[in-house]
C-alpha positions, 0 to 999 in steps of 0.5 A: 500500500503506497504511503503519501509522504509530505515534504512541507516548506511551511507549517502554521498553527494558530490560536492558543498554540502550545509547544512541549518538549523536554527542553522547551515549553512555549505558548503563542497565538501564532506559530510559523515554521519555514523549512529550508532556506528557499522559504526564509522570511524575506527580510533581514534577520534583525529588522523589526518584525512589524516591518517585514513584508508578508509572504506569498500565501501558497495554497495550504491544505488544512491539517491538524498537526501535533508533534510526538514528543516522548521523553527520552531515556536518561542515556539519550538525554545525557549523551545529547549536547543539544539544547532548546529550540533545536527542533519545532518538536521531538521525535522518536522516529528513526533518522531515516524516516521522513515526515509522514502525513498519513500517521494515525489521526493526522499526527506528524513526526519530526526528526530529532534536534541536533544543536542548541540555539539558546545560550546554555552550558554544554551538556557534558554528561551532566543532568539535563538542563531545566526546560526553557519557557517561551511566551510570545504573541508570534513565534517564527522558526526557520528550520534547515535540513542537513545532508541526512535530512534531519531538521536543525533550527537555524533562527527563531523570531518572536514578537509581542510580549516576549518572555523567556525563562529558564531555571538554573536550580534551586540556589541560582537566580533564573534566566529571564528575558523580556522585550517586544521582539527577540531574534536568535541566530544559531551558528553552531553547537555553542555559537548563538547570537541573541538580539532583544528589542524592547522599551526596554528589553531586559536580560536577567542572568545569574544575578546580573541584569542588562536593560536597553532598547537593543541588546545583543548577546554573543554566547561563543564570545561571552559578550554583551552589547547594548546600543543606545541607552541602557542599565547594568545591575551587577552584584558585587562583594563589599559593603557601603564603606568599600563602595564609598572608597571605590566611587570617590577615592576620598575614603581616607579623609571622611569615612568613619574608622572607629572600632567595629560594632558587633555585626558591622564587619558582616555589613561591610562584607555584604553583597551590594548592587552596582548600578551603571546607566549610560546614554550611547553604548555598552560593551561587556565581555564578562570581565571588562565593561565599557560605557559611553555617553553620560555614564552614571553610577550608583552604589549605596549612597555614592554616585558618580557621573562621567562621559566614559567609564571602564569597569574591570571585575576580579572574576569573569562572569559567564553567560553560559557556565554555572557559577557558585555564589562564592564566585560572585565578583568584586569590582577590581578597577574602575576608570572614569574619563571626561567630566568626572563628578562624584557625590557621596554621603556617609551615615551613622545610625541613619544620621548624616555625618559626612558629605563628599563632592568632587570634580576631576578630568579622570579618575582611577580606583584600584579596589584591591590595593585601595589606591585611588588617583585623579587627574585635574584640574579638579576640586574636592569638597568635604563636610564632616560632622563634629562629634558625630555620635552626639545628637544635634541638640546636645551642647558640645564640650570642647576638649582641652587639646582641641581648638575652641569652636563657636556654638554654631560650628557643628560641621567642618568644611574642607575644599581642595583645588588642584591642577595636577594629580590627586593620589590617595589610599583607602587603607592608609587614609591619606591623599596627596594633591599636586600642582597649584594646590589651595585648601580652604578649611574651617567650621560651618553651621550646616552641611553644604555651607561654604567658606569664602577664602577672601572673607574668612570667618573665625577659625578658618583659613587657607593654604596654597602650595605646589603640593599638599598631603592630607592624613586622617588620624584618630585620638586614642580613647576618643571617637573624634577624628582629626586631620593633619596636612603638609604643604610643600613648595612656595607655601602660603597661609592665611587664617582667622583664629579665635584666641581663647587663652585671654579673659575675653576671646578675641579674633586674630588674623594671621598670614605666613609663608615658608618652604613647607607648612604643616598643620596638626588639627588635634594640637591646633599647631602650625609648623613653618619651615624654610631651608638654605638661606630662605626664612619662614615669615609669620605676621599676626594682626590683632585688630583691623588696621593695626600694624602686624607682629612679624616673626622671621626664623628658620622654623616657626611653631604657631598655635593660633587658638593660644596665640603662642609662637616658638621660633628656631633660628631667629633672624628678626622680630617686629612689633611684639606686644 
């Protein structure tokens, strides 16, 4: 008895179509399958499906199609390296048999799949992967036949409310892709290219998330690209303090470094999510991510903006291979270029205790070594709360070895302007500035208040020099921190002090010049030094319009709050009271 064999070039199913196989589940309103390249959809693969021309409709005999998809044995599954979408269905019919139209009840059988078109790890004699669930209004498949006549899915198009999901076991986050359109191109066993279009399209895979209007994922190259605006959410190790140091490079100046409270160590090593936004393009190979066009970065209470950014991770993120939770990467190195702006806030028990603002031309931070470097011209502004562990309403009591503060001095303001390089280290808690450096320092009433260096209030001053080094210290047995600074090369100083060792506190202004000028905030002590034939000079003005008291020596020690001067290598004094 003759059997009528069908060799279809197109198959269509409509209205609540369900696809089922061990590695693929699907739901769609319309399923279209093209066989052989002669009937490929007449459009470029990446063109929006809504703009593709409709195909010439050939006479089609209405047949109720179903696909036999028996669950293969364990030996068959583990020995087959293929993945989902490898065939519009699954068949247990021997390879030499053709598609048959006279099967019982009009059922058709399709050849077995050969290769995966979806990014998943290779099945190297492992447990079979979880099935992939595909939901879309329209699903199109292009199927080729090899020399043995077996079907291989070459391309997949989906359009309308696209959702793709695959589980990675109980402990890992699932793969989830959403968008308006999805195109998968299968070039080989592990060589697939995904193109997701949406507003926005999203790819969530093993903890990280990529968003954008045009996302490309290249499985073989382990590379992701986003054309246009986008967002990358990347889980990294490290607490809020490491995040602050990473983004600002000024951790050593303002961050709280008191002995850790119980549970604080765990908090500083908890996972955080690094958010990076951009406007033009992103390229990520799993280890290095490059961002272009108005790049913005958020992690905790830290924000950074620039035009170009490069982020290098400590470990490569794989888009296909399984990774344990212990392999979660750290941010190793970050480089920002062109118009770098930094904002960072620090809190203690939900209370604001520190603020940073900075602007550079370029910034590099090495998270592993703690080294941070910035290129100027640039500036750095810091606000530190005085006595951060005390409520605002409490009256502060000045310590004997600290300079007198007014009642309104609840915050300390520091601004550094430089034209060369800024270099610091998070662990060493020091920062160095080069090339025409000026620092303005003093007390302010509120955060974000500033000090005009041309109109200095009491207990404020500025220094200028060729280079400047700042170091943060702690007072033994006390929670309060203080800073020291060293200005080198053509150092100049001007300040306004409130003298407290007199019966009635009086204001005294002063100016100085030397080869080097250092300041110890804990002792309220300036040290002026000059070398060779050069001399250090100090001038003090008790009243406006009065003649200054001038001191000239090789080395001068000066405490403004106590109006105390010690000279070494004296060459002259003038106007002593």
